[in-house]
Each structure stands twice: as structure tokens, then as C-alpha cells.
N, CA, C, O and CB atoms as a CASP TS submission, in Angstrom:
PFRMAT TS
TARGET T0000
AUTHOR 0000-0000-0000
METHOD Language model
MODEL 1
PARENT N/A
ATOM      1  N   MET     1     -48.222 -35.905  54.566  1.00  0.00           N
ATOM      2  CA  MET     1     -48.387 -34.607  53.936  1.00  0.00           C
ATOM      3  C   MET     1     -49.270 -34.760  52.702  1.00  0.00           C
ATOM      4  O   MET     1     -49.158 -35.752  51.983  1.00  0.00           O
ATOM      5  CB  MET     1     -47.015 -33.994  53.562  1.00  0.00           C
ATOM      6  N   PRO     2     -50.141 -33.794  52.450  1.00  0.00           N
ATOM      7  CA  PRO     2     -51.007 -33.872  51.280  1.00  0.00           C
ATOM      8  C   PRO     2     -50.239 -33.594  49.984  1.00  0.00           C
ATOM      9  O   PRO     2     -49.167 -32.989  49.998  1.00  0.00           O
ATOM     10  CB  PRO     2     -52.163 -32.890  51.421  1.00  0.00           C
ATOM     11  N   LEU     3     -50.811 -34.048  48.871  1.00  0.00           N
ATOM     12  CA  LEU     3     -50.243 -33.814  47.547  1.00  0.00           C
ATOM     13  C   LEU     3     -50.962 -32.651  46.878  1.00  0.00           C
ATOM     14  O   LEU     3     -52.166 -32.466  47.055  1.00  0.00           O
ATOM     15  CB  LEU     3     -50.336 -35.086  46.674  1.00  0.00           C
ATOM     16  N   TYR     4     -50.211 -31.872  46.108  1.00  0.00           N
ATOM     17  CA  TYR     4     -50.770 -30.749  45.354  1.00  0.00           C
ATOM     18  C   TYR     4     -50.287 -30.829  43.922  1.00  0.00           C
ATOM     19  O   TYR     4     -49.126 -31.143  43.661  1.00  0.00           O
ATOM     20  CB  TYR     4     -50.377 -29.387  45.990  1.00  0.00           C
ATOM     21  N   ASN     5     -51.203 -30.537  42.981  1.00  0.00           N
ATOM     22  CA  ASN     5     -50.845 -30.435  41.574  1.00  0.00           C
ATOM     23  C   ASN     5     -50.534 -28.978  41.285  1.00  0.00           C
ATOM     24  O   ASN     5     -51.346 -28.090  41.548  1.00  0.00           O
ATOM     25  CB  ASN     5     -51.989 -30.971  40.644  1.00  0.00           C
ATOM     26  N   ILE     6     -49.359 -28.748  40.747  1.00  0.00           N
ATOM     27  CA  ILE     6     -48.899 -27.400  40.437  1.00  0.00           C
ATOM     28  C   ILE     6     -48.778 -27.285  38.924  1.00  0.00           C
ATOM     29  O   ILE     6     -48.068 -28.074  38.300  1.00  0.00           O
ATOM     30  CB  ILE     6     -47.534 -27.080  41.144  1.00  0.00           C
ATOM     31  N   THR     7     -49.457 -26.317  38.328  1.00  0.00           N
ATOM     32  CA  THR     7     -49.328 -26.072  36.893  1.00  0.00           C
ATOM     33  C   THR     7     -49.051 -24.591  36.671  1.00  0.00           C
ATOM     34  O   THR     7     -49.471 -23.739  37.453  1.00  0.00           O
ATOM     35  CB  THR     7     -50.610 -26.519  36.127  1.00  0.00           C
ATOM     36  N   LEU     8     -48.342 -24.307  35.597  1.00  0.00           N
ATOM     37  CA  LEU     8     -48.087 -22.912  35.266  1.00  0.00           C
ATOM     38  C   LEU     8     -49.318 -22.279  34.644  1.00  0.00           C
ATOM     39  O   LEU     8     -50.062 -22.931  33.912  1.00  0.00           O
ATOM     40  CB  LEU     8     -46.892 -22.791  34.318  1.00  0.00           C
ATOM     41  N   LYS     9     -49.523 -21.021  34.939  1.00  0.00           N
ATOM     42  CA  LYS     9     -50.600 -20.271  34.315  1.00  0.00           C
ATOM     43  C   LYS     9     -50.250 -20.075  32.838  1.00  0.00           C
ATOM     44  O   LYS     9     -49.070 -20.069  32.488  1.00  0.00           O
ATOM     45  CB  LYS     9     -50.826 -18.896  35.035  1.00  0.00           C
ATOM     46  N   PRO    10     -51.247 -19.915  31.967  1.00  0.00           N
ATOM     47  CA  PRO    10     -50.992 -19.846  30.521  1.00  0.00           C
ATOM     48  C   PRO    10     -49.980 -18.787  30.095  1.00  0.00           C
ATOM     49  O   PRO    10     -49.238 -19.004  29.137  1.00  0.00           O
ATOM     50  CB  PRO    10     -52.269 -19.590  29.814  1.00  0.00           C
ATOM     51  N   ASP    11     -49.933 -17.654  30.778  1.00  0.00           N
ATOM     52  CA  ASP    11     -49.020 -16.579  30.378  1.00  0.00           C
ATOM     53  C   ASP    11     -47.648 -16.645  31.054  1.00  0.00           C
ATOM     54  O   ASP    11     -46.832 -15.741  30.871  1.00  0.00           O
ATOM     55  CB  ASP    11     -49.652 -15.253  30.680  1.00  0.00           C
ATOM     56  N   ALA    12     -47.381 -17.693  31.826  1.00  0.00           N
ATOM     57  CA  ALA    12     -46.107 -17.803  32.558  1.00  0.00           C
ATOM     58  C   ALA    12     -44.974 -18.234  31.624  1.00  0.00           C
ATOM     59  O   ALA    12     -45.159 -19.135  30.806  1.00  0.00           O
ATOM     60  CB  ALA    12     -46.240 -18.810  33.725  1.00  0.00           C
ATOM     61  N   PRO    13     -43.812 -17.604  31.737  1.00  0.00           N
ATOM     62  CA  PRO    13     -42.645 -18.020  30.958  1.00  0.00           C
ATOM     63  C   PRO    13     -42.185 -19.422  31.369  1.00  0.00           C
ATOM     64  O   PRO    13     -42.384 -19.830  32.513  1.00  0.00           O
ATOM     65  CB  PRO    13     -41.495 -17.009  31.135  1.00  0.00           C
ATOM     66  N   ASP    14     -41.572 -20.157  30.442  1.00  0.00           N
ATOM     67  CA  ASP    14     -41.108 -21.525  30.703  1.00  0.00           C
ATOM     68  C   ASP    14     -40.181 -21.625  31.913  1.00  0.00           C
ATOM     69  O   ASP    14     -40.244 -22.605  32.655  1.00  0.00           O
ATOM     70  CB  ASP    14     -40.398 -22.062  29.486  1.00  0.00           C
ATOM     71  N   VAL    15     -39.332 -20.638  32.118  1.00  0.00           N
ATOM     72  CA  VAL    15     -38.362 -20.667  33.213  1.00  0.00           C
ATOM     73  C   VAL    15     -39.039 -20.720  34.577  1.00  0.00           C
ATOM     74  O   VAL    15     -38.426 -21.151  35.554  1.00  0.00           O
ATOM     75  CB  VAL    15     -37.455 -19.452  33.139  1.00  0.00           C
ATOM     76  N   GLU    16     -40.281 -20.291  34.656  1.00  0.00           N
ATOM     77  CA  GLU    16     -40.987 -20.262  35.930  1.00  0.00           C
ATOM     78  C   GLU    16     -41.272 -21.659  36.479  1.00  0.00           C
ATOM     79  O   GLU    16     -41.453 -21.811  37.688  1.00  0.00           O
ATOM     80  CB  GLU    16     -42.281 -19.504  35.777  1.00  0.00           C
ATOM     81  N   LEU    17     -41.315 -22.679  35.628  1.00  0.00           N
ATOM     82  CA  LEU    17     -41.522 -24.045  36.104  1.00  0.00           C
ATOM     83  C   LEU    17     -40.349 -24.479  36.979  1.00  0.00           C
ATOM     84  O   LEU    17     -40.553 -24.991  38.080  1.00  0.00           O
ATOM     85  CB  LEU    17     -41.700 -25.017  34.916  1.00  0.00           C
ATOM     86  N   GLU    18     -39.139 -24.282  36.504  1.00  0.00           N
ATOM     87  CA  GLU    18     -37.956 -24.644  37.297  1.00  0.00           C
ATOM     88  C   GLU    18     -37.850 -23.778  38.543  1.00  0.00           C
ATOM     89  O   GLU    18     -37.442 -24.260  39.600  1.00  0.00           O
ATOM     90  CB  GLU    18     -36.677 -24.508  36.456  1.00  0.00           C
ATOM     91  N   ASN    19     -38.212 -22.508  38.431  1.00  0.00           N
ATOM     92  CA  ASN    19     -38.201 -21.625  39.601  1.00  0.00           C
ATOM     93  C   ASN    19     -39.177 -22.125  40.667  1.00  0.00           C
ATOM     94  O   ASN    19     -38.859 -22.120  41.856  1.00  0.00           O
ATOM     95  CB  ASN    19     -38.556 -20.181  39.190  1.00  0.00           C
ATOM     96  N   ALA    20     -40.369 -22.557  40.235  1.00  0.00           N
ATOM     97  CA  ALA    20     -41.372 -23.055  41.183  1.00  0.00           C
ATOM     98  C   ALA    20     -40.889 -24.335  41.851  1.00  0.00           C
ATOM     99  O   ALA    20     -41.028 -24.490  43.065  1.00  0.00           O
ATOM    100  CB  ALA    20     -42.715 -23.303  40.471  1.00  0.00           C
ATOM    101  N   LYS    21     -40.324 -25.252  41.073  1.00  0.00           N
ATOM    102  CA  LYS    21     -39.813 -26.503  41.645  1.00  0.00           C
ATOM    103  C   LYS    21     -38.763 -26.213  42.708  1.00  0.00           C
ATOM    104  O   LYS    21     -38.785 -26.797  43.791  1.00  0.00           O
ATOM    105  CB  LYS    21     -39.220 -27.405  40.543  1.00  0.00           C
ATOM    106  N   LYS    22     -37.855 -25.319  42.396  1.00  0.00           N
ATOM    107  CA  LYS    22     -36.782 -24.966  43.332  1.00  0.00           C
ATOM    108  C   LYS    22     -37.357 -24.321  44.595  1.00  0.00           C
ATOM    109  O   LYS    22     -36.987 -24.698  45.708  1.00  0.00           O
ATOM    110  CB  LYS    22     -35.770 -24.010  42.658  1.00  0.00           C
ATOM    111  N   GLU    23     -38.241 -23.370  44.429  1.00  0.00           N
ATOM    112  CA  GLU    23     -38.819 -22.659  45.573  1.00  0.00           C
ATOM    113  C   GLU    23     -39.571 -23.615  46.500  1.00  0.00           C
ATOM    114  O   GLU    23     -39.405 -23.557  47.719  1.00  0.00           O
ATOM    115  CB  GLU    23     -39.762 -21.548  45.087  1.00  0.00           C
ATOM    116  N   PHE    24     -40.392 -24.489  45.931  1.00  0.00           N
ATOM    117  CA  PHE    24     -41.218 -25.368  46.750  1.00  0.00           C
ATOM    118  C   PHE    24     -40.402 -26.452  47.446  1.00  0.00           C
ATOM    119  O   PHE    24     -40.728 -26.838  48.568  1.00  0.00           O
ATOM    120  CB  PHE    24     -42.289 -26.005  45.900  1.00  0.00           C
ATOM    121  N   THR    25     -39.358 -26.946  46.807  1.00  0.00           N
ATOM    122  CA  THR    25     -38.518 -27.952  47.471  1.00  0.00           C
ATOM    123  C   THR    25     -37.681 -27.306  48.572  1.00  0.00           C
ATOM    124  O   THR    25     -37.426 -27.934  49.600  1.00  0.00           O
ATOM    125  CB  THR    25     -37.597 -28.657  46.447  1.00  0.00           C
ATOM    126  N   GLU    26     -37.256 -26.072  48.372  1.00  0.00           N
ATOM    127  CA  GLU    26     -36.508 -25.369  49.419  1.00  0.00           C
ATOM    128  C   GLU    26     -37.374 -25.104  50.653  1.00  0.00           C
ATOM    129  O   GLU    26     -36.850 -24.947  51.756  1.00  0.00           O
ATOM    130  CB  GLU    26     -35.960 -24.048  48.877  1.00  0.00           C
ATOM    131  N   LYS    27     -38.689 -25.055  50.469  1.00  0.00           N
ATOM    132  CA  LYS    27     -39.605 -24.793  51.584  1.00  0.00           C
ATOM    133  C   LYS    27     -40.175 -26.075  52.170  1.00  0.00           C
ATOM    134  O   LYS    27     -41.163 -26.030  52.902  1.00  0.00           O
ATOM    135  CB  LYS    27     -40.738 -23.894  51.129  1.00  0.00           C
ATOM    136  N   GLY    28     -39.568 -27.220  51.858  1.00  0.00           N
ATOM    137  CA  GLY    28     -39.953 -28.464  52.513  1.00  0.00           C
ATOM    138  C   GLY    28     -40.776 -29.428  51.679  1.00  0.00           C
ATOM    139  O   GLY    28     -41.185 -30.477  52.176  1.00  0.00           O
ATOM    140  N   GLY    29     -41.028 -29.094  50.419  1.00  0.00           N
ATOM    141  CA  GLY    29     -41.817 -29.975  49.566  1.00  0.00           C
ATOM    142  C   GLY    29     -40.969 -31.063  48.921  1.00  0.00           C
ATOM    143  O   GLY    29     -39.751 -30.932  48.798  1.00  0.00           O
ATOM    144  N   THR    30     -41.638 -32.141  48.511  1.00  0.00           N
ATOM    145  CA  THR    30     -40.987 -33.238  47.807  1.00  0.00           C
ATOM    146  C   THR    30     -41.749 -33.485  46.513  1.00  0.00           C
ATOM    147  O   THR    30     -42.932 -33.825  46.544  1.00  0.00           O
ATOM    148  CB  THR    30     -40.930 -34.531  48.688  1.00  0.00           C
ATOM    149  N   ILE    31     -41.077 -33.316  45.371  1.00  0.00           N
ATOM    150  CA  ILE    31     -41.717 -33.534  44.076  1.00  0.00           C
ATOM    151  C   ILE    31     -41.932 -35.027  43.889  1.00  0.00           C
ATOM    152  O   ILE    31     -40.997 -35.819  44.007  1.00  0.00           O
ATOM    153  CB  ILE    31     -40.861 -32.944  42.913  1.00  0.00           C
ATOM    154  N   ARG    32     -43.178 -35.408  43.595  1.00  0.00           N
ATOM    155  CA  ARG    32     -43.539 -36.813  43.411  1.00  0.00           C
ATOM    156  C   ARG    32     -43.696 -37.187  41.943  1.00  0.00           C
ATOM    157  O   ARG    32     -43.543 -38.356  41.588  1.00  0.00           O
ATOM    158  CB  ARG    32     -44.821 -37.117  44.149  1.00  0.00           C
ATOM    159  N   HIS    33     -44.001 -36.209  41.078  1.00  0.00           N
ATOM    160  CA  HIS    33     -44.160 -36.492  39.654  1.00  0.00           C
ATOM    161  C   HIS    33     -43.995 -35.199  38.864  1.00  0.00           C
ATOM    162  O   HIS    33     -44.517 -34.155  39.255  1.00  0.00           O
ATOM    163  CB  HIS    33     -45.543 -37.141  39.365  1.00  0.00           C
ATOM    164  N   SER    34     -43.265 -35.270  37.747  1.00  0.00           N
ATOM    165  CA  SER    34     -43.165 -34.150  36.815  1.00  0.00           C
ATOM    166  C   SER    34     -43.892 -34.538  35.536  1.00  0.00           C
ATOM    167  O   SER    34     -43.738 -35.655  35.042  1.00  0.00           O
ATOM    168  CB  SER    34     -41.670 -33.775  36.524  1.00  0.00           C
ATOM    169  N   TYR    35     -44.678 -33.621  35.005  1.00  0.00           N
ATOM    170  CA  TYR    35     -45.448 -33.890  33.795  1.00  0.00           C
ATOM    171  C   TYR    35     -44.640 -33.514  32.556  1.00  0.00           C
ATOM    172  O   TYR    35     -43.821 -32.596  32.593  1.00  0.00           O
ATOM    173  CB  TYR    35     -46.781 -33.120  33.819  1.00  0.00           C
ATOM    174  N   SER    36     -44.879 -34.236  31.454  1.00  0.00           N
ATOM    175  CA  SER    36     -44.174 -33.930  30.219  1.00  0.00           C
ATOM    176  C   SER    36     -45.070 -33.240  29.188  1.00  0.00           C
ATOM    177  O   SER    36     -44.567 -32.512  28.333  1.00  0.00           O
ATOM    178  CB  SER    36     -43.604 -35.198  29.632  1.00  0.00           C
ATOM    179  N   LEU    37     -46.373 -33.452  29.253  1.00  0.00           N
ATOM    180  CA  LEU    37     -47.277 -32.844  28.276  1.00  0.00           C
ATOM    181  C   LEU    37     -47.739 -31.449  28.686  1.00  0.00           C
ATOM    182  O   LEU    37     -48.131 -30.643  27.842  1.00  0.00           O
ATOM    183  CB  LEU    37     -48.482 -33.733  28.071  1.00  0.00           C
ATOM    184  N   ILE    38     -47.689 -31.173  29.977  1.00  0.00           N
ATOM    185  CA  ILE    38     -48.039 -29.846  30.471  1.00  0.00           C
ATOM    186  C   ILE    38     -46.909 -29.357  31.369  1.00  0.00           C
ATOM    187  O   ILE    38     -46.102 -30.149  31.855  1.00  0.00           O
ATOM    188  CB  ILE    38     -49.404 -29.865  31.239  1.00  0.00           C
ATOM    189  N   LYS    39     -46.859 -28.063  31.581  1.00  0.00           N
ATOM    190  CA  LYS    39     -45.863 -27.494  32.484  1.00  0.00           C
ATOM    191  C   LYS    39     -46.395 -27.609  33.901  1.00  0.00           C
ATOM    192  O   LYS    39     -47.154 -26.759  34.367  1.00  0.00           O
ATOM    193  CB  LYS    39     -45.539 -26.008  32.121  1.00  0.00           C
ATOM    194  N   GLY    40     -45.984 -28.675  34.581  1.00  0.00           N
ATOM    195  CA  GLY    40     -46.473 -28.854  35.932  1.00  0.00           C
ATOM    196  C   GLY    40     -45.839 -30.038  36.629  1.00  0.00           C
ATOM    197  O   GLY    40     -45.052 -30.781  36.042  1.00  0.00           O
ATOM    198  N   PHE    41     -46.197 -30.201  37.891  1.00  0.00           N
ATOM    199  CA  PHE    41     -45.677 -31.285  38.712  1.00  0.00           C
ATOM    200  C   PHE    41     -46.600 -31.503  39.901  1.00  0.00           C
ATOM    201  O   PHE    41     -47.428 -30.652  40.225  1.00  0.00           O
ATOM    202  CB  PHE    41     -44.236 -30.981  39.184  1.00  0.00           C
ATOM    203  N   THR    42     -46.446 -32.653  40.544  1.00  0.00           N
ATOM    204  CA  THR    42     -47.164 -32.956  41.774  1.00  0.00           C
ATOM    205  C   THR    42     -46.153 -32.929  42.901  1.00  0.00           C
ATOM    206  O   THR    42     -45.069 -33.503  42.791  1.00  0.00           O
ATOM    207  CB  THR    42     -47.900 -34.339  41.695  1.00  0.00           C
ATOM    208  N   ILE    43     -46.512 -32.258  43.989  1.00  0.00           N
ATOM    209  CA  ILE    43     -45.588 -32.108  45.107  1.00  0.00           C
ATOM    210  C   ILE    43     -46.294 -32.472  46.416  1.00  0.00           C
ATOM    211  O   ILE    43     -47.474 -32.181  46.612  1.00  0.00           O
ATOM    212  CB  ILE    43     -45.035 -30.660  45.169  1.00  0.00           C
ATOM    213  N   GLU    44     -45.546 -33.107  47.288  1.00  0.00           N
ATOM    214  CA  GLU    44     -46.015 -33.371  48.638  1.00  0.00           C
ATOM    215  C   GLU    44     -45.527 -32.192  49.467  1.00  0.00           C
ATOM    216  O   GLU    44     -44.331 -31.904  49.504  1.00  0.00           O
ATOM    217  CB  GLU    44     -45.490 -34.769  49.203  1.00  0.00           C
ATOM    218  N   PHE    45     -46.463 -31.508  50.137  1.00  0.00           N
ATOM    219  CA  PHE    45     -46.110 -30.259  50.796  1.00  0.00           C
ATOM    220  C   PHE    45     -46.828 -30.181  52.129  1.00  0.00           C
ATOM    221  O   PHE    45     -47.993 -30.569  52.218  1.00  0.00           O
ATOM    222  CB  PHE    45     -46.462 -29.041  49.911  1.00  0.00           C
ATOM    223  N   PRO    46     -46.160 -29.685  53.179  1.00  0.00           N
ATOM    224  CA  PRO    46     -46.809 -29.572  54.492  1.00  0.00           C
ATOM    225  C   PRO    46     -48.098 -28.743  54.418  1.00  0.00           C
ATOM    226  O   PRO    46     -48.107 -27.652  53.847  1.00  0.00           O
ATOM    227  CB  PRO    46     -45.842 -28.941  55.507  1.00  0.00           C
ATOM    228  N   ASP    47     -49.155 -29.254  54.983  1.00  0.00           N
ATOM    229  CA  ASP    47     -50.468 -28.619  54.923  1.00  0.00           C
ATOM    230  C   ASP    47     -50.471 -27.225  55.534  1.00  0.00           C
ATOM    231  O   ASP    47     -51.187 -26.345  55.058  1.00  0.00           O
ATOM    232  CB  ASP    47     -51.487 -29.478  55.623  1.00  0.00           C
ATOM    233  N   ASP    48     -49.688 -27.016  56.571  1.00  0.00           N
ATOM    234  CA  ASP    48     -49.707 -25.723  57.263  1.00  0.00           C
ATOM    235  C   ASP    48     -48.975 -24.619  56.504  1.00  0.00           C
ATOM    236  O   ASP    48     -49.017 -23.462  56.923  1.00  0.00           O
ATOM    237  CB  ASP    48     -49.098 -25.873  58.630  1.00  0.00           C
ATOM    238  N   THR    49     -48.303 -24.948  55.395  1.00  0.00           N
ATOM    239  CA  THR    49     -47.591 -23.930  54.621  1.00  0.00           C
ATOM    240  C   THR    49     -48.124 -23.818  53.200  1.00  0.00           C
ATOM    241  O   THR    49     -47.436 -23.286  52.329  1.00  0.00           O
ATOM    242  CB  THR    49     -46.106 -24.241  54.587  1.00  0.00           C
ATOM    243  N   VAL    50     -49.323 -24.303  52.947  1.00  0.00           N
ATOM    244  CA  VAL    50     -49.874 -24.290  51.591  1.00  0.00           C
ATOM    245  C   VAL    50     -50.092 -22.867  51.076  1.00  0.00           C
ATOM    246  O   VAL    50     -50.097 -22.664  49.861  1.00  0.00           O
ATOM    247  CB  VAL    50     -51.190 -25.059  51.554  1.00  0.00           C
ATOM    248  N   GLN    51     -50.270 -21.886  51.940  1.00  0.00           N
ATOM    249  CA  GLN    51     -50.427 -20.504  51.476  1.00  0.00           C
ATOM    250  C   GLN    51     -49.208 -20.053  50.688  1.00  0.00           C
ATOM    251  O   GLN    51     -49.324 -19.214  49.795  1.00  0.00           O
ATOM    252  CB  GLN    51     -50.663 -19.561  52.661  1.00  0.00           C
ATOM    253  N   THR    52     -48.042 -20.598  51.008  1.00  0.00           N
ATOM    254  CA  THR    52     -46.828 -20.289  50.257  1.00  0.00           C
ATOM    255  C   THR    52     -47.001 -20.688  48.801  1.00  0.00           C
ATOM    256  O   THR    52     -46.614 -19.939  47.904  1.00  0.00           O
ATOM    257  CB  THR    52     -45.608 -21.004  50.868  1.00  0.00           C
ATOM    258  N   LEU    53     -47.574 -21.849  48.557  1.00  0.00           N
ATOM    259  CA  LEU    53     -47.806 -22.306  47.190  1.00  0.00           C
ATOM    260  C   LEU    53     -48.793 -21.401  46.469  1.00  0.00           C
ATOM    261  O   LEU    53     -48.573 -21.010  45.323  1.00  0.00           O
ATOM    262  CB  LEU    53     -48.316 -23.743  47.188  1.00  0.00           C
ATOM    263  N   GLU    54     -49.873 -21.077  47.145  1.00  0.00           N
ATOM    264  CA  GLU    54     -50.950 -20.321  46.519  1.00  0.00           C
ATOM    265  C   GLU    54     -50.593 -18.873  46.241  1.00  0.00           C
ATOM    266  O   GLU    54     -51.258 -18.228  45.430  1.00  0.00           O
ATOM    267  CB  GLU    54     -52.160 -20.370  47.381  1.00  0.00           C
ATOM    268  N   SER    55     -49.578 -18.349  46.879  1.00  0.00           N
ATOM    269  CA  SER    55     -49.221 -16.949  46.685  1.00  0.00           C
ATOM    270  C   SER    55     -48.193 -16.741  45.578  1.00  0.00           C
ATOM    271  O   SER    55     -47.790 -15.606  45.324  1.00  0.00           O
ATOM    272  CB  SER    55     -48.694 -16.380  47.967  1.00  0.00           C
ATOM    273  N   THR    56     -47.763 -17.804  44.920  1.00  0.00           N
ATOM    274  CA  THR    56     -46.786 -17.680  43.847  1.00  0.00           C
ATOM    275  C   THR    56     -47.480 -17.200  42.575  1.00  0.00           C
ATOM    276  O   THR    56     -48.500 -17.761  42.173  1.00  0.00           O
ATOM    277  CB  THR    56     -46.062 -19.027  43.601  1.00  0.00           C
ATOM    278  N   GLU    57     -46.940 -16.182  41.956  1.00  0.00           N
ATOM    279  CA  GLU    57     -47.595 -15.472  40.853  1.00  0.00           C
ATOM    280  C   GLU    57     -47.883 -16.319  39.620  1.00  0.00           C
ATOM    281  O   GLU    57     -48.953 -16.180  39.029  1.00  0.00           O
ATOM    282  CB  GLU    57     -46.757 -14.325  40.452  1.00  0.00           C
ATOM    283  N   HIS    58     -46.976 -17.182  39.216  1.00  0.00           N
ATOM    284  CA  HIS    58     -47.085 -17.853  37.921  1.00  0.00           C
ATOM    285  C   HIS    58     -47.677 -19.254  37.955  1.00  0.00           C
ATOM    286  O   HIS    58     -47.744 -19.910  36.915  1.00  0.00           O
ATOM    287  CB  HIS    58     -45.756 -17.926  37.308  1.00  0.00           C
ATOM    288  N   VAL    59     -48.105 -19.727  39.107  1.00  0.00           N
ATOM    289  CA  VAL    59     -48.591 -21.102  39.174  1.00  0.00           C
ATOM    290  C   VAL    59     -50.027 -21.185  39.658  1.00  0.00           C
ATOM    291  O   VAL    59     -50.541 -20.283  40.320  1.00  0.00           O
ATOM    292  CB  VAL    59     -47.705 -21.919  40.079  1.00  0.00           C
ATOM    293  N   HIS    60     -50.656 -22.294  39.306  1.00  0.00           N
ATOM    294  CA  HIS    60     -51.996 -22.623  39.808  1.00  0.00           C
ATOM    295  C   HIS    60     -51.835 -23.831  40.716  1.00  0.00           C
ATOM    296  O   HIS    60     -51.148 -24.787  40.355  1.00  0.00           O
ATOM    297  CB  HIS    60     -53.023 -22.913  38.628  1.00  0.00           C
ATOM    298  N   VAL    61     -52.456 -23.804  41.887  1.00  0.00           N
ATOM    299  CA  VAL    61     -52.333 -24.859  42.885  1.00  0.00           C
ATOM    300  C   VAL    61     -53.686 -25.529  43.074  1.00  0.00           C
ATOM    301  O   VAL    61     -54.711 -24.865  43.227  1.00  0.00           O
ATOM    302  CB  VAL    61     -51.806 -24.295  44.231  1.00  0.00           C
ATOM    303  N   GLU    62     -53.670 -26.854  43.060  1.00  0.00           N
ATOM    304  CA  GLU    62     -54.895 -27.623  43.294  1.00  0.00           C
ATOM    305  C   GLU    62     -54.537 -28.858  44.109  1.00  0.00           C
ATOM    306  O   GLU    62     -53.609 -29.585  43.756  1.00  0.00           O
ATOM    307  CB  GLU    62     -55.588 -28.024  41.944  1.00  0.00           C
ATOM    308  N   GLN    63     -55.258 -29.100  45.188  1.00  0.00           N
ATOM    309  CA  GLN    63     -54.969 -30.282  45.993  1.00  0.00           C
ATOM    310  C   GLN    63     -55.333 -31.527  45.201  1.00  0.00           C
ATOM    311  O   GLN    63     -56.393 -31.593  44.579  1.00  0.00           O
ATOM    312  CB  GLN    63     -55.737 -30.243  47.339  1.00  0.00           C
ATOM    313  N   ASP    64     -54.440 -32.520  45.230  1.00  0.00           N
ATOM    314  CA  ASP    64     -54.647 -33.772  44.527  1.00  0.00           C
ATOM    315  C   ASP    64     -55.702 -34.590  45.255  1.00  0.00           C
ATOM    316  O   ASP    64     -55.785 -34.557  46.483  1.00  0.00           O
ATOM    317  CB  ASP    64     -53.328 -34.561  44.405  1.00  0.00           C
ATOM    318  N   GLY    65     -56.497 -35.314  44.506  1.00  0.00           N
ATOM    319  CA  GLY    65     -57.519 -36.148  45.125  1.00  0.00           C
ATOM    320  C   GLY    65     -58.107 -37.117  44.126  1.00  0.00           C
ATOM    321  O   GLY    65     -57.774 -37.088  42.941  1.00  0.00           O
ATOM    322  N   ALA    66     -58.974 -37.965  44.607  1.00  0.00           N
ATOM    323  CA  ALA    66     -59.620 -38.959  43.753  1.00  0.00           C
ATOM    324  C   ALA    66     -60.640 -38.276  42.834  1.00  0.00           C
ATOM    325  O   ALA    66     -61.303 -37.313  43.218  1.00  0.00           O
ATOM    326  CB  ALA    66     -60.308 -40.056  44.612  1.00  0.00           C
ATOM    327  N   MET    67     -60.742 -38.797  41.625  1.00  0.00           N
ATOM    328  CA  MET    67     -61.706 -38.286  40.665  1.00  0.00           C
ATOM    329  C   MET    67     -62.698 -39.400  40.364  1.00  0.00           C
ATOM    330  O   MET    67     -62.304 -40.539  40.115  1.00  0.00           O
ATOM    331  CB  MET    67     -61.005 -37.779  39.360  1.00  0.00           C
ATOM    332  N   ASN    68     -63.973 -39.072  40.387  1.00  0.00           N
ATOM    333  CA  ASN    68     -65.021 -40.059  40.131  1.00  0.00           C
ATOM    334  C   ASN    68     -65.806 -39.679  38.884  1.00  0.00           C
ATOM    335  O   ASN    68     -66.005 -38.499  38.596  1.00  0.00           O
ATOM    336  CB  ASN    68     -65.965 -40.180  41.344  1.00  0.00           C
ATOM    337  N   THR    69     -66.255 -40.705  38.141  1.00  0.00           N
ATOM    338  CA  THR    69     -67.144 -40.488  37.014  1.00  0.00           C
ATOM    339  C   THR    69     -68.440 -41.226  37.273  1.00  0.00           C
ATOM    340  O   THR    69     -68.463 -42.191  38.037  1.00  0.00           O
ATOM    341  CB  THR    69     -66.497 -40.950  35.687  1.00  0.00           C
ATOM    342  N   GLN    70     -69.501 -40.792  36.656  1.00  0.00           N
ATOM    343  CA  GLN    70     -70.793 -41.433  36.893  1.00  0.00           C
ATOM    344  C   GLN    70     -71.198 -42.275  35.726  1.00  0.00           C
ATOM    345  O   GLN    70     -72.262 -42.892  35.749  1.00  0.00           O
ATOM    346  CB  GLN    70     -71.860 -40.408  37.177  1.00  0.00           C
TER
END
């Protein structure tokens, strides 16, 4: 399953982070890392249900991947 970085949008209340974690794990995701400096986490989530992640009002979804510098 692919990994996704989930972060709260700037105007989202703090409680929405725990709500997002609960919602995504109930739908088959596995949290792989929780961040302490930002409101967010990395989750392993089935590729065929990623629209569920993207339709959540208070979060931003980005697929995890390698980053290169030149």
C-alpha cells in the first residue's frame, strides 16, 4: 500500500487531527509516523480508496515519495 502525508489545513481546529487519524484507521489505513512539529501524520492507505482521504475537509493529502536536490 502506498504512503500518504496528511497535514491539517491552517484554519483547521486542533481536534481535527485526532478525528482524521481515527477516520483513516477505521477505513483500513495504518499510521506509520506522527509528527510533533506540525499537525500531521504519515499513513499507509489502500490506493483504491485514496479519494476518501482527499475528500476530508480539514486535511491536505500528498503521496509520500523520494525527494531529490540538485
